[in-house]
N, C-alpha and C positions, 0 to 999 in steps of 0.2 A: 746464664742466660745466654738468648741465641749475639751471636755479634755482628750487627745492622749492619757494619759495611764489610761482611759476606757477600760477596755480587750470586752465590748459590743458594743460599736465604732468601733475597729479595726476591729475586725469580722464582721460588715456591711463594713467597706472600703475594707477589704480582698475577702468579696463574691464580693461587686460592682466589683473588680482590674481584679476575674477569672471573672464575665458577660461579662466585656469587651475582656478578653483573648477570648474565645468562640464567643464570637459577630466576633473581627477580621481576624478569623483562625488558631489560634495558636491550636495547640495540642503534644500530648507529645509523642513523637517514639524512637523506638527504633535505639541505632546505637551504631555498634563496644562496644557491654559493656556494655552500660551507653545512660539514659535516656536523651535527653535533650529537650526541648521546637522548634516545630519547625511549620512556617507557611506557611498553607497551600494553603492560596493563590498568592502568592511574592517566596517561600523556601525559606527564614531567617532563620538559626539558631543561637540558645544561649541557653550559660549551666545556672549550678545551681548559677555559678559566676555572669554573664551578669542582670539574672531577672532584677537584683536589680534600673541598668538602667533606666529600659523597666518601672520599678513601680514608677520612678520617677519623668516619664515623663509623665506617667497617672494623679501625685496625683497633677503634677501642674498644666495641665489643669484643673484640677477639684477643682482645692483651696484644696485643701489634705496635704501644704504640712508641720504639725506641726505632721503628723507621720512620723515617719522613718521604711522603715523596715529590719524587721526582719526572721534570717536566719528558724528559720523552719518553718520562713510561707513555705518554698518551696516544703515537705510532703505536704503540705495541697492541696498544687498545683499542686502534680503529683497527689491526686488520682481525684482531679475533673473538669480534663480536660480530652476528650476521648483519648488511649493508642494508637497507631496505632503497625505498624512495619513494613513498606513499603508503593509501592508506588501501583497500580493498572492501567491499560484505559481500564477502559466500558467504551463506550458512547452504552446512553439508551435515551426514548423519554424524561421522568424523571430520569436526573440519580441522583443517592447515593451519596452524600457527603462521604460514607466512604461504604466500598463491603466486606464481611466478608469471609472473609476465613477457610477454609475446620479445620481448628489447630484452628477454635475456635474465635482469636486472629480477629482484624481491620485490612482492609491497605483503603492510603491513593486512593480513586477517580479521577483520577486525566486529565482525561474527561471533556467541557469549554461547556455548550453550546453557541450560539449568543445571547451579548448581545446589545443593540440597543443605536446607542448612538443619543441626540437630531440635530434634522437639522438645518442645517442653517437659518437667515432669509430669509424670500420671493422666501425659495425654490420650484421648484418644483416639486409633488412628479409623477408626467405623466412618466411613465415608458418608456417611445416612446428610452429614447438615450438606453438602455437596449437591448429592438426589434431590434434597427437598428444592436445591433451590433452583434445579437447571427446570423439573417439573412444579417451577410457577413459571418463573419465566416460558418454557414450552409443554405448557400440557399436552399437548399432542405427542400422542406415540411419534406418526411421521418426521414435525416439525426437532422434537428433541436427537432422533438419530443423524440427523445430516446435519446436524448445527453441531453436535458434538462429534460427528465426525471429522469434517472440519475442521477445528476445534483442533483432533486427533493427529491427522494430514501437516499439520502448521509443526507441529512440535516432531512427531517420526521421519519426514520426511520434508524438510523448510526448504531446503533446491528443489520442491518441482514449485511454481505457482500456478496456483488456482486459475480458469479462465472465469470463474464465476463467485459471485462475494455476499455476504451476508446485508440486509435491508432490515432491520427494528425496528417498529416502531410496537408505542404504545404509549398508558398513562403514565405520566410525572412519579417517579419515586420506585418504580417498578423494578429494577434494578441491575437495568441494561449497562447504565456506567460504572454500576458497581464488577460488574461481568468482566470489563475494559482494564478496566482502575488495579485493583486491589486482588485479580485473578492470573488474566490475558498475561498483561505486560509484567507483572517477575518474574511469570514464567516463559518469556521472554526475554531475560533480564534485562526489562527495561529499553530493550529496542526498537518501541512501539510513539507512535506523535497523535496523540489529539490535535484537532481539528476544526474551528467552529467555521470556516469558510471555503467554498472553494478557491478564489484567488491566492489561501495558502498553500493548497496544491500544491498548481500552474503555475506560479509564479515564479519569472526564467531563471533566477538567480534560486529557487532550490532544490535541495536535494535528499527532502525526507521520503519518498518515491524508494530511492538507491539504493538505504539508510537502512532503510526499519524492514522488522518485519510482521506487524502489523500498526495501519492510519486509520485513527476511530475519525469520523466525521461526524463530528457532537451534535443535535438539530441544524441541519444542514437543510438547506432545499432550493429549488430552483424548475419554472420552467422554461426559461434560458435555452434553444435551441442551441449557439456556437457554444456553453457550458454542459449541456450532454452532449454535444458530438468528443469535445473536449476528456467528459470522464468515459467517455465507452471508447478509447483509443487506451486511456491509463490502466483498463480495469480488462481490458482484455493481450494490449503486450504486452512481452514477455523484454521488452529494449525500450529504450525513450531516451531521448534524444537531452546532457543534461547539461548548463555553462555554470559551474561555482566560480564564485564568484572570485574576481582577480583571475580566472583558468579557461583554459580554449576551449570553448562546447567536443562534448562529446556524443560517442553513446555507451551505456553503462545500461546493465542485467537488470533488473526489477522482479524482485523474490516477496514482495510487500506484498500482503493482503487486506483487503480492508472489509469496516461491521462502517454501513452509515445507519445510527440512529438518528429516531424522530420521536416527535409526542406527537405529528403530526397524522393521519389516514393513509393521506400519496404525498410523500415526503416530494417522491419526483412527475415526474409526465414520463410517461413513457411508456412503447412501440409494443406492438400489437404482437413482433412474435421476441423483445425480450426474453434473451438466455441467462444475462450476465447478472444475474441478483436472484437469488434463494432468497424472499419473503415469507416468515414463518408468522404463523394468525398475531394479528393482534392484542401487547400485554395486556392484561388486566394485571386490578391484586384482585389476590383470595380472600381477604373481607373488603380493605381500608385501606389507605395510604398509611397508619397508625400500625396497624398490626405487623403489612406489611415490612415495615422498621424497624417495629420492637424484634419480627425476627430476623432482620440483618445484621445490628448492630447487633444483640445481644448473641444469639446461637452461630451465625456464620464465618460471621468476617473476627471475632475471637477463638471459634477452633482454624482459623484459614494461620492467623498471625502464631498459632502455639505449635502447628507441624500440619495443619491442614492443607498447605498448601504442595506436603510430596507427595500427599496423598492423592490428591487429585493430579498433579504429575502422572507420579505411578496408576492412576486413573484411567488417562489416556494412552500416555505410550503400549499399554497392555490393550487397547483396541483393536480389534482386526481388520483391516480397509480394506481386503485382498478385496471386498464389492463399493465401491469408493471411486468415483469417477470422476476427477479431481476440472477434468474436463469439459462434464456437460449439467446438467441440473433442470431434472424439469420444475417447470412453472408450479409453482404451489396455488392452489384456491384464494390465498392472500394474495400473489406477486396477478390473478389474473381482474382480479376486481380492481388492484390500481389501474392495470392497463384499460381499465372496462371506464374507470374515472378516470383517464386519463386524455376521453373525448367525452369534449363539452355535448352539449345541446345545437352550435352556431356548430361546429365541424362532423357531424352523424348528419346535419342540412346538406352542409358543402358533399358528404360525399352519397349522399341522394342523388342530388342536382350531378355532381359532376360524371359518375352511374350511367346518366341517361345524354350528357355529355364530352363524351372523352375527350374529347379539343374542343376549343375554344380559347377568346383570347379577351386580356384579364375586366379589363373594359365589362365582358359583356356579364363574371361573375360578379364584376360591383355591381354592376345593375340588380340583382338581382336579389344581394344579400348588403345593405348595407351599413351589417358592422366592419363590412371587409374593405369602405371608403382607402382606409387607407393601403400605400400598397404595401408599405414594410408586412404589416401583421396580409396581407392578402395571400403574397408571395412565402412566407414565415407555414401560410398553415400549406400552401399548396405545396412544397417541397417536403416538409414533417407526410404527407399524404403520396413519396414519394416521383413528383410531378417535377418537369422541366421546361427549362423556353424552347425555345424555336424557332425560327423563322425558313419556312417552308419556300417564298419566292423573294427570297435574297437574289438568286442568282438563275431560279430557274421560271421561264415564266407561268405563269397560271394562265388558265383555259383562254382568256382575252385575250391573251400573246404579255399581258405587261408584268413588273418586277413590284412587288413591297418589303420597306426592309421593315413590314407589320409582325409582333412578335406574335406566336401561341405559347399556349402550354398545352403543353404533351401527357405522357405517359411514358416514365424511364426507357422500356423497350420500344418505344418508338422510333422512327426516323424523319429527317425530313419528308424520305419519296414516303414509310408507307403515312406518311400528314398527308401528304398532298393527292394520295388515295382516297381518302378519307373522306376530305375535303370536295370531291371533284364530284364523289357518289351523291354529297346533302343536296338533296331535294329544296331547300329552303336559303342556302348558301348563296351568292350574288359575289358575282366576281366583281 
């Protein structure tokens, strides 16, 4: 039996223990003006008072029961372990465990790649259940190719955030939720979030956008102009300002893709030039809801859980993305119908009237359309049509020599000078 008082033996055992800590994901992390042991795999934290318990557990498994933990070892452990100050979400094809920050210190990279499991005995690796599932969801070849490429891009090139996202509409129970929950979420190592409102995505302390690979907006809808404006920024920008609880505001890189799924044919009010969404055709049941559920529960999910997830992963990783453009996607027929449906009968009438009256006072418009007597509603309509307010004669006199604080609505491209020029040519106009 080795002499426990032998300093050389003690150093060897301490070195072995430190190597054990490194191999099992332990680092030294700065928190609340203290240094603690932090496990990057499961998030467990230990202070210097509890490290002895971890040592004795390890020592018992390795037949070092004769060695007593010494308090001064803590200083050696602190020097030998990687030192980190924070956590960063940095997806990459070959992700680094630690991310160097501009200050020269390290952060833990929380991004995790998919890890395969051993398939069940007798598992059939034929991807037929997966192929049938996506053909049920996306029967049109173009839709299926674009959606599958988009999903493959998420795994093959996680550091390239697309400028466009997926808008799923369909009957209840077609499998939209199954695709997210049972397939994409485990493929992304559970770095996903499912939200039932826009507010949860945009609340001031939310870090959902900056800590996930995929966000599922589950059966949400809105016609709010302010929410749509905020959503457009979220969809297209690669950086967002965040303010985690008890932390200062800062800019953070966004990698999250978004899937919005709804049972409504048009969950969003969309602009005519909308390019931030790809919308496959409205999903319907192959026969009826019962038949769909039988396929999902009796064929798809048992195959997925017994090894099919690995098959889907390899299938997506093998897709050729040479022609895939993550910054541009053409409008689908379904999206164009949504855009058309976004324009109400009233809005079409207003657009026709405005075409003949490019500059006008709000009260003139309201006299033509009683449904726009509410100034807020009227302003919302005009703003959506790319109109803005202007005071043409506040500083410049009109042809009678007077100034006026009256507001006019004009197209975005017009200036006060062009408005004055236009008004001077209108025969019916009286100053």
